[in-house]
SEMAR-572315 format. One record per atom (N, C-alpha, C, O): residue number from 0; residue in three letters; chain; atom name; x, y, z. Coordinates in steps of 0.1 Angstrom, whole numbers, plus 5000, padded with zeros to 4 digits. Example, Ala and Ser with C-alpha at 12.3 -4.5 7.8 and 13.67 -1.06 7.14 Angstrom:
<gufis>
GUFI     k     r   c    a   east   north     up
GUFI     0   ala   A    N   5132    4943   5078
GUFI     0   ala   A   CA   5123    4955   5078
GUFI     0   ala   A    C   5132    4967   5078
GUFI     0   ala   A    O   5142    4967   5085
GUFI     1   ser   A    N   5128    4978   5071
GUFI     1   ser   A   CA   5137    4989   5071
GUFI     1   ser   A    C   5129    5000   5079
GUFI     1   ser   A    O   5134    5011   5080
</gufis>
This chain:
<gufis>
GUFI     k     r   c    a   east   north     up
GUFI     0   met   A    N   5006    4988   4998
GUFI     0   met   A   CA   4999    4999   5001
GUFI     0   met   A    C   5008    5013   5000
GUFI     0   met   A    O   5006    5023   4993
GUFI     1   gln   A    N   5019    5011   5006
GUFI     1   gln   A   CA   5028    5023   5008
GUFI     1   gln   A    C   5032    5027   4995
GUFI     1   gln   A    O   5031    5039   4991
GUFI     2   glu   A    N   5038    5017   4988
GUFI     2   glu   A   CA   5042    5021   4973
GUFI     2   glu   A    C   5034    5026   4965
GUFI     2   glu   A    O   5037    5034   4957
GUFI     3   phe   A    N   5020    5022   4966
GUFI     3   phe   A   CA   5011    5026   4958
GUFI     3   phe   A    C   5009    5041   4962
GUFI     3   phe   A    O   5008    5048   4952
GUFI     4   leu   A    N   5008    5046   4972
GUFI     4   leu   A   CA   5010    5058   4979
GUFI     4   leu   A    C   5018    5069   4973
GUFI     4   leu   A    O   5015    5080   4970
GUFI     5   ile   A    N   5031    5060   4972
GUFI     5   ile   A   CA   5042    5070   4970
GUFI     5   ile   A    C   5042    5073   4953
GUFI     5   ile   A    O   5048    5082   4949
GUFI     6   his   A    N   5035    5063   4944
GUFI     6   his   A   CA   5033    5064   4931
GUFI     6   his   A    C   5023    5076   4929
GUFI     6   his   A    O   5025    5085   4921
GUFI     7   leu   A    N   5013    5075   4936
GUFI     7   leu   A   CA   5001    5085   4936
GUFI     7   leu   A    C   5007    5098   4937
GUFI     7   leu   A    O   5004    5107   4929
GUFI     8   val   A    N   5015    5101   4948
GUFI     8   val   A   CA   5020    5114   4951
GUFI     8   val   A    C   5029    5119   4943
GUFI     8   val   A    O   5028    5131   4941
GUFI     9   val   A    N   5038    5111   4936
GUFI     9   val   A   CA   5048    5112   4925
GUFI     9   val   A    C   5038    5118   4912
GUFI     9   val   A    O   5040    5130   4908
GUFI    10   ile   A    N   5027    5110   4907
GUFI    10   ile   A   CA   5020    5111   4897
GUFI    10   ile   A    C   5013    5126   4898
GUFI    10   ile   A    O   5012    5133   4888
GUFI    11   val   A    N   5009    5130   4910
GUFI    11   val   A   CA   5002    5142   4914
GUFI    11   val   A    C   5012    5154   4912
GUFI    11   val   A    O   5008    5164   4906
GUFI    12   leu   A    N   5026    5152   4918
GUFI    12   leu   A   CA   5033    5162   4916
GUFI    12   leu   A    C   5039    5164   4901
GUFI    12   leu   A    O   5042    5175   4896
GUFI    13   met   A    N   5040    5153   4894
GUFI    13   met   A   CA   5045    5155   4882
GUFI    13   met   A    C   5034    5154   4869
GUFI    13   met   A    O   5036    5150   4858
GUFI    14   ala   A    N   5020    5159   4874
GUFI    14   ala   A   CA   5009    5158   4863
GUFI    14   ala   A    C   5014    5168   4853
GUFI    14   ala   A    O   5013    5166   4841
GUFI    15   gly   A    N   5018    5179   4858
GUFI    15   gly   A   CA   5022    5190   4847
GUFI    15   gly   A    C   5032    5184   4835
GUFI    15   gly   A    O   5030    5185   4823
GUFI    16   val   A    N   5042    5178   4841
GUFI    16   val   A   CA   5050    5172   4832
GUFI    16   val   A    C   5043    5164   4822
GUFI    16   val   A    O   5045    5166   4810
GUFI    17   leu   A    N   5034    5152   4828
GUFI    17   leu   A   CA   5031    5144   4820
GUFI    17   leu   A    C   5018    5151   4811
GUFI    17   leu   A    O   5014    5144   4801
GUFI    18   leu   A    N   5013    5160   4812
GUFI    18   leu   A   CA   5005    5169   4805
GUFI    18   leu   A    C   5012    5175   4794
GUFI    18   leu   A    O   5008    5176   4783
GUFI    19   phe   A    N   5022    5179   4797
GUFI    19   phe   A   CA   5030    5186   4787
GUFI    19   phe   A    C   5034    5177   4775
GUFI    19   phe   A    O   5033    5179   4763
GUFI    20   trp   A    N   5038    5164   4782
GUFI    20   trp   A   CA   5044    5156   4770
GUFI    20   trp   A    C   5029    5149   4762
GUFI    20   trp   A    O   5030    5143   4752
GUFI    21   ala   A    N   5018    5151   4768
GUFI    21   ala   A   CA   5006    5146   4762
GUFI    21   ala   A    C   4999    5156   4753
GUFI    21   ala   A    O   4988    5153   4749
GUFI    22   ile   A    N   5004    5166   4751
GUFI    22   ile   A   CA   4997    5178   4744
GUFI    22   ile   A    C   4992    5174   4731
GUFI    22   ile   A    O   4981    5178   4728
GUFI    23   pro   A    N   5000    5166   4722
GUFI    23   pro   A   CA   4995    5160   4709
GUFI    23   pro   A    C   4983    5153   4711
GUFI    23   pro   A    O   4974    5154   4703
GUFI    24   phe   A    N   4983    5145   4720
GUFI    24   phe   A   CA   4974    5136   4722
GUFI    24   phe   A    C   4961    5141   4725
GUFI    24   phe   A    O   4951    5138   4719
GUFI    25   val   A    N   4962    5149   4735
GUFI    25   val   A   CA   4949    5159   4742
GUFI    25   val   A    C   4945    5167   4729
GUFI    25   val   A    O   4933    5170   4728
GUFI    26   ala   A    N   4952    5171   4721
GUFI    26   ala   A   CA   4948    5180   4708
GUFI    26   ala   A    C   4940    5169   4698
GUFI    26   ala   A    O   4929    5172   4694
GUFI    27   val   A    N   4945    5159   4695
GUFI    27   val   A   CA   4940    5147   4688
GUFI    27   val   A    C   4926    5144   4694
GUFI    27   val   A    O   4916    5145   4687
GUFI    28   ala   A    N   4925    5141   4706
GUFI    28   ala   A   CA   4912    5140   4712
GUFI    28   ala   A    C   4903    5150   4713
GUFI    28   ala   A    O   4891    5147   4714
GUFI    29   leu   A    N   4907    5163   4713
GUFI    29   leu   A   CA   4896    5173   4712
GUFI    29   leu   A    C   4891    5175   4699
GUFI    29   leu   A    O   4879    5179   4696
GUFI    30   leu   A    N   4900    5172   4690
GUFI    30   leu   A   CA   4897    5172   4675
GUFI    30   leu   A    C   4888    5161   4672
GUFI    30   leu   A    O   4877    5163   4667
GUFI    31   phe   A    N   4892    5149   4677
GUFI    31   phe   A   CA   4884    5138   4675
GUFI    31   phe   A    C   4867    5143   4681
GUFI    31   phe   A    O   4857    5142   4674
GUFI    32   his   A    N   4867    5145   4692
GUFI    32   his   A   CA   4856    5147   4699
GUFI    32   his   A    C   4844    5157   4692
GUFI    32   his   A    O   4832    5155   4692
GUFI    33   arg   A    N   4853    5169   4688
GUFI    33   arg   A   CA   4846    5178   4680
GUFI    33   arg   A    C   4839    5174   4665
GUFI    33   arg   A    O   4829    5179   4661
GUFI    34   tyr   A    N   4847    5166   4658
GUFI    34   tyr   A   CA   4845    5164   4643
GUFI    34   tyr   A    C   4838    5151   4641
GUFI    34   tyr   A    O   4834    5148   4630
GUFI    35   ser   A    N   4837    5142   4651
GUFI    35   ser   A   CA   4829    5128   4650
GUFI    35   ser   A    C   4815    5130   4653
GUFI    35   ser   A    O   4808    5120   4652
GUFI    36   ala   A    N   4811    5143   4657
GUFI    36   ala   A   CA   4796    5146   4660
GUFI    36   ala   A    C   4787    5140   4650
GUFI    36   ala   A    O   4776    5135   4653
GUFI    37   ala   A    N   4792    5140   4637
GUFI    37   ala   A   CA   4782    5135   4628
GUFI    37   ala   A    C   4777    5122   4627
GUFI    37   ala   A    O   4766    5119   4624
GUFI    38   trp   A    N   4789    5113   4632
GUFI    38   trp   A   CA   4784    5098   4631
GUFI    38   trp   A    C   4787    5090   4644
GUFI    38   trp   A    O   4788    5078   4643
GUFI    39   leu   A    N   4789    5097   4654
GUFI    39   leu   A   CA   4790    5090   4668
GUFI    39   leu   A    C   4782    5096   4678
GUFI    39   leu   A    O   4780    5109   4678
GUFI    40   ala   A    N   4776    5089   4687
GUFI    40   ala   A   CA   4769    5093   4699
GUFI    40   ala   A    C   4777    5102   4707
GUFI    40   ala   A    O   4789    5100   4706
GUFI    41   glu   A    N   4772    5112   4715
GUFI    41   glu   A   CA   4780    5119   4726
GUFI    41   glu   A    C   4789    5109   4735
GUFI    41   glu   A    O   4801    5109   4736
GUFI    42   arg   A    N   4781    5098   4742
GUFI    42   arg   A   CA   4790    5092   4750
GUFI    42   arg   A    C   4800    5084   4743
GUFI    42   arg   A    O   4811    5081   4749
GUFI    43   thr   A    N   4797    5080   4731
GUFI    43   thr   A   CA   4809    5070   4724
GUFI    43   thr   A    C   4819    5081   4722
GUFI    43   thr   A    O   4831    5077   4723
GUFI    44   arg   A    N   4817    5094   4717
GUFI    44   arg   A   CA   4827    5101   4714
GUFI    44   arg   A    C   4836    5104   4727
GUFI    44   arg   A    O   4848    5104   4726
GUFI    45   leu   A    N   4830    5107   4738
GUFI    45   leu   A   CA   4835    5108   4749
GUFI    45   leu   A    C   4846    5098   4754
GUFI    45   leu   A    O   4858    5100   4757
GUFI    46   val   A    N   4839    5086   4754
GUFI    46   val   A   CA   4846    5074   4757
GUFI    46   val   A    C   4862    5074   4749
GUFI    46   val   A    O   4873    5072   4753
GUFI    47   ala   A    N   4858    5076   4736
GUFI    47   ala   A   CA   4869    5075   4726
GUFI    47   ala   A    C   4879    5087   4730
GUFI    47   ala   A    O   4890    5084   4732
GUFI    48   ala   A    N   4874    5099   4730
GUFI    48   ala   A   CA   4884    5111   4731
GUFI    48   ala   A    C   4892    5107   4747
GUFI    48   ala   A    O   4905    5107   4748
GUFI    49   cys   A    N   4884    5103   4756
GUFI    49   cys   A   CA   4893    5099   4768
GUFI    49   cys   A    C   4902    5088   4767
GUFI    49   cys   A    O   4912    5087   4774
GUFI    50   gly   A    N   4899    5079   4758
GUFI    50   gly   A   CA   4910    5070   4755
GUFI    50   gly   A    C   4920    5076   4748
GUFI    50   gly   A    O   4932    5071   4751
GUFI    51   ile   A    N   4919    5085   4739
GUFI    51   ile   A   CA   4930    5090   4731
GUFI    51   ile   A    C   4939    5098   4741
GUFI    51   ile   A    O   4951    5096   4742
GUFI    52   ala   A    N   4932    5107   4748
GUFI    52   ala   A   CA   4940    5115   4758
GUFI    52   ala   A    C   4951    5106   4765
GUFI    52   ala   A    O   4963    5109   4766
GUFI    53   ala   A    N   4942    5093   4773
GUFI    53   ala   A   CA   4947    5085   4781
GUFI    53   ala   A    C   4961    5077   4776
GUFI    53   ala   A    O   4971    5073   4783
GUFI    54   leu   A    N   4959    5075   4761
GUFI    54   leu   A   CA   4972    5071   4753
GUFI    54   leu   A    C   4984    5079   4758
GUFI    54   leu   A    O   4994    5073   4762
GUFI    55   gly   A    N   4983    5093   4758
GUFI    55   gly   A   CA   4993    5101   4759
GUFI    55   gly   A    C   4997    5104   4772
GUFI    55   gly   A    O   5009    5109   4774
GUFI    56   ile   A    N   4990    5102   4783
GUFI    56   ile   A   CA   4991    5105   4796
GUFI    56   ile   A    C   4997    5095   4805
GUFI    56   ile   A    O   5006    5097   4813
GUFI    57   ala   A    N   4991    5082   4802
GUFI    57   ala   A   CA   4993    5070   4809
GUFI    57   ala   A    C   5009    5069   4815
GUFI    57   ala   A    O   5019    5067   4807
GUFI    58   pro   A    N   5011    5070   4827
GUFI    58   pro   A   CA   5027    5070   4832
GUFI    58   pro   A    C   5031    5055   4833
GUFI    58   pro   A    O   5024    5046   4836
GUFI    59   ser   A    N   5044    5053   4830
GUFI    59   ser   A   CA   5051    5041   4834
GUFI    59   ser   A    C   5064    5047   4843
GUFI    59   ser   A    O   5071    5056   4839
GUFI    60   phe   A    N   5067    5041   4854
GUFI    60   phe   A   CA   5077    5044   4864
GUFI    60   phe   A    C   5092    5036   4859
GUFI    60   phe   A    O   5093    5025   4854
GUFI    61   asp   A    N   5102    5045   4861
GUFI    61   asp   A   CA   5115    5040   4860
GUFI    61   asp   A    C   5122    5035   4874
GUFI    61   asp   A    O   5115    5036   4885
GUFI    62   ile   A    N   5135    5030   4875
GUFI    62   ile   A   CA   5137    5025   4886
GUFI    62   ile   A    C   5139    5038   4897
GUFI    62   ile   A    O   5142    5034   4908
GUFI    63   tyr   A    N   5139    5051   4895
GUFI    63   tyr   A   CA   5137    5060   4904
GUFI    63   tyr   A    C   5125    5066   4907
GUFI    63   tyr   A    O   5124    5076   4914
GUFI    64   arg   A    N   5114    5059   4902
GUFI    64   arg   A   CA   5101    5063   4904
GUFI    64   arg   A    C   5098    5075   4896
GUFI    64   arg   A    O   5091    5084   4902
GUFI    65   gln   A    N   5103    5077   4885
GUFI    65   gln   A   CA   5099    5088   4878
GUFI    65   gln   A    C   5090    5086   4866
GUFI    65   gln   A    O   5092    5078   4857
GUFI    66   pro   A    N   5079    5093   4867
GUFI    66   pro   A   CA   5070    5088   4857
GUFI    66   pro   A    C   5071    5095   4841
GUFI    66   pro   A    O   5071    5107   4838
GUFI    67   his   A    N   5072    5087   4834
GUFI    67   his   A   CA   5071    5089   4819
GUFI    67   his   A    C   5059    5085   4811
GUFI    67   his   A    O   5054    5074   4816
GUFI    68   pro   A    N   5054    5090   4802
GUFI    68   pro   A   CA   5045    5081   4795
GUFI    68   pro   A    C   5048    5071   4789
GUFI    68   pro   A    O   5059    5070   4784
GUFI    69   ile   A    N   5038    5060   4787
GUFI    69   ile   A   CA   5045    5047   4781
GUFI    69   ile   A    C   5045    5050   4768
GUFI    69   ile   A    O   5052    5042   4762
GUFI    70   trp   A    N   5040    5058   4761
GUFI    70   trp   A   CA   5045    5057   4746
GUFI    70   trp   A    C   5058    5066   4743
GUFI    70   trp   A    O   5064    5065   4732
GUFI    71   leu   A    N   5063    5074   4755
GUFI    71   leu   A   CA   5077    5078   4754
GUFI    71   leu   A    C   5089    5067   4757
GUFI    71   leu   A    O   5100    5067   4752
GUFI    72   arg   A    N   5084    5060   4767
GUFI    72   arg   A   CA   5092    5048   4770
GUFI    72   arg   A    C   5095    5038   4760
GUFI    72   arg   A    O   5106    5032   4759
GUFI    73   trp   A    N   5084    5034   4750
GUFI    73   trp   A   CA   5084    5026   4740
GUFI    73   trp   A    C   5093    5035   4727
GUFI    73   trp   A    O   5102    5030   4721
GUFI    74   trp   A    N   5089    5046   4726
GUFI    74   trp   A   CA   5097    5056   4718
GUFI    74   trp   A    C   5112    5054   4720
GUFI    74   trp   A    O   5120    5054   4711
GUFI    75   asp   A    N   5116    5053   4730
GUFI    75   asp   A   CA   5131    5055   4735
GUFI    75   asp   A    C   5136    5038   4735
GUFI    75   asp   A    O   5147    5035   4738
GUFI    76   gly   A    N   5128    5030   4732
GUFI    76   gly   A   CA   5132    5017   4733
GUFI    76   gly   A    C   5133    5008   4744
GUFI    76   gly   A    O   5138    4997   4744
GUFI    77   glu   A    N   5126    5014   4756
GUFI    77   glu   A   CA   5128    5009   4767
GUFI    77   glu   A    C   5115    4997   4766
GUFI    77   glu   A    O   5106    4997   4758
GUFI    78   ala   A    N   5117    4987   4775
GUFI    78   ala   A   CA   5105    4977   4777
GUFI    78   ala   A    C   5097    4981   4787
GUFI    78   ala   A    O   5102    4985   4798
GUFI    79   val   A    N   5083    4982   4784
GUFI    79   val   A   CA   5072    4983   4794
GUFI    79   val   A    C   5064    4970   4793
GUFI    79   val   A    O   5060    4966   4782
GUFI    80   gly   A    N   5061    4962   4804
GUFI    80   gly   A   CA   5054    4952   4804
GUFI    80   gly   A    C   5039    4955   4797
GUFI    80   gly   A    O   5034    4966   4797
GUFI    81   ala   A    N   5033    4946   4791
GUFI    81   ala   A   CA   5019    4948   4786
GUFI    81   ala   A    C   5011    4949   4798
GUFI    81   ala   A    O   5004    4959   4800
GUFI    82   gly   A    N   5011    4940   4806
GUFI    82   gly   A   CA   5000    4940   4818
GUFI    82   gly   A    C   5001    4954   4825
GUFI    82   gly   A    O   4991    4959   4828
GUFI    83   val   A    N   5014    4960   4828
GUFI    83   val   A   CA   5014    4972   4834
GUFI    83   val   A    C   5010    4984   4824
GUFI    83   val   A    O   5005    4995   4828
GUFI    84   ala   A    N   5012    4981   4813
GUFI    84   ala   A   CA   5011    4995   4804
GUFI    84   ala   A    C   4993    4994   4803
GUFI    84   ala   A    O   4988    5005   4803
GUFI    85   leu   A    N   4987    4985   4803
GUFI    85   leu   A   CA   4972    4981   4800
GUFI    85   leu   A    C   4969    4988   4813
GUFI    85   leu   A    O   4965    4999   4811
GUFI    86   leu   A    N   4970    4984   4825
GUFI    86   leu   A   CA   4964    4987   4838
GUFI    86   leu   A    C   4968    5002   4838
GUFI    86   leu   A    O   4959    5008   4843
GUFI    87   ser   A    N   4978    5009   4834
GUFI    87   ser   A   CA   4980    5023   4836
GUFI    87   ser   A    C   4972    5027   4826
GUFI    87   ser   A    O   4966    5037   4829
GUFI    88   leu   A    N   4969    5023   4814
GUFI    88   leu   A   CA   4960    5030   4807
GUFI    88   leu   A    C   4945    5031   4810
GUFI    88   leu   A    O   4938    5040   4807
GUFI    89   val   A    N   4940    5019   4816
GUFI    89   val   A   CA   4926    5018   4821
GUFI    89   val   A    C   4924    5029   4832
GUFI    89   val   A    O   4915    5037   4832
GUFI    90   val   A    N   4933    5028   4842
GUFI    90   val   A   CA   4933    5037   4855
GUFI    90   val   A    C   4934    5050   4848
GUFI    90   val   A    O   4925    5057   4850
GUFI    91   thr   A    N   4942    5054   4841
GUFI    91   thr   A   CA   4943    5070   4835
GUFI    91   thr   A    C   4932    5073   4826
GUFI    91   thr   A    O   4929    5085   4824
GUFI    92   trp   A    N   4927    5062   4820
GUFI    92   trp   A   CA   4912    5067   4811
GUFI    92   trp   A    C   4901    5068   4821
GUFI    92   trp   A    O   4892    5077   4820
GUFI    93   ala   A    N   4902    5060   4830
GUFI    93   ala   A   CA   4892    5062   4842
GUFI    93   ala   A    C   4890    5076   4849
GUFI    93   ala   A    O   4879    5081   4852
GUFI    94   val   A    N   4902    5080   4852
GUFI    94   val   A   CA   4903    5091   4861
GUFI    94   val   A    C   4900    5103   4849
GUFI    94   val   A    O   4892    5111   4853
GUFI    95   ile   A    N   4904    5105   4838
GUFI    95   ile   A   CA   4900    5114   4828
GUFI    95   ile   A    C   4887    5114   4826
GUFI    95   ile   A    O   4880    5125   4827
GUFI    96   tyr   A    N   4881    5103   4823
GUFI    96   tyr   A   CA   4864    5102   4822
GUFI    96   tyr   A    C   4857    5107   4834
GUFI    96   tyr   A    O   4847    5113   4832
GUFI    97   leu   A    N   4863    5104   4845
GUFI    97   leu   A   CA   4852    5106   4856
GUFI    97   leu   A    C   4855    5124   4859
GUFI    97   leu   A    O   4847    5131   4865
GUFI    98   gln   A    N   4867    5129   4854
GUFI    98   gln   A   CA   4871    5141   4856
GUFI    98   gln   A    C   4861    5149   4847
GUFI    98   gln   A    O   4855    5158   4852
GUFI    99   ile   A    N   4861    5145   4833
GUFI    99   ile   A   CA   4852    5151   4822
GUFI    99   ile   A    C   4836    5151   4828
GUFI    99   ile   A    O   4829    5161   4827
GUFI   100   lys   A    N   4832    5139   4832
GUFI   100   lys   A   CA   4819    5138   4835
GUFI   100   lys   A    C   4816    5145   4848
GUFI   100   lys   A    O   4804    5146   4851
GUFI   101   ser   A    N   4825    5149   4855
GUFI   101   ser   A   CA   4822    5157   4869
GUFI   101   ser   A    C   4819    5171   4863
GUFI   101   ser   A    O   4811    5179   4868
GUFI   102   leu   A    N   4828    5174   4852
GUFI   102   leu   A   CA   4830    5191   4846
GUFI   102   leu   A    C   4814    5189   4837
GUFI   102   leu   A    O   4806    5199   4839
GUFI   103   his   A    N   4810    5181   4831
GUFI   103   his   A   CA   4797    5182   4825
GUFI   103   his   A    C   4785    5182   4835
GUFI   103   his   A    O   4775    5188   4833
GUFI   104   arg   A    N   4787    5175   4848
GUFI   104   arg   A   CA   4775    5178   4858
GUFI   104   arg   A    C   4774    5191   4864
GUFI   104   arg   A    O   4764    5196   4868
GUFI   105   his   A    N   4788    5197   4864
GUFI   105   his   A   CA   4787    5212   4872
GUFI   105   his   A    C   4789    5221   4862
GUFI   105   his   A    O   4801    5223   4862
GUFI   106   pro   A    N   4782    5228   4853
GUFI   106   pro   A   CA   4786    5238   4845
GUFI   106   pro   A    C   4790    5249   4851
GUFI   106   pro   A    O   4786    5251   4862
GUFI   107   lys   A    N   4801    5259   4845
GUFI   107   lys   A   CA   4801    5270   4850
GUFI   107   lys   A    C   4792    5280   4848
GUFI   107   lys   A    O   4786    5282   4838
GUFI   108   pro   A    N   4789    5288   4860
GUFI   108   pro   A   CA   4780    5297   4855
GUFI   108   pro   A    C   4786    5308   4845
GUFI   108   pro   A    O   4798    5311   4844
GUFI   109   ala   A    N   4776    5313   4839
GUFI   109   ala   A   CA   4779    5323   4827
GUFI   109   ala   A    C   4780    5340   4833
GUFI   109   ala   A    O   4782    5349   4825
</gufis>
């Protein structure tokens, strides 16, 4: 449990860096969500857009517990286990999806 909490604190502290590396993925997710309205339902578009953003953000840790996006590790030729990558992707997708859903529930006043 202690190691999980350490990873959680590190992710929160490094969230800005993870989001910086994910800018292209977030941009593609926003474009997908905007331009797929003609052929997909809102919920499907939201699920897919969150998945695209999660692909860019999902972290993987090195031996020093420094998070880097999984795609960046693969780009550098480092090995990331498929199970770890899938778990990280699913958890990241869930966090993004729940955050977006909470923003839709509580719209900002005009």
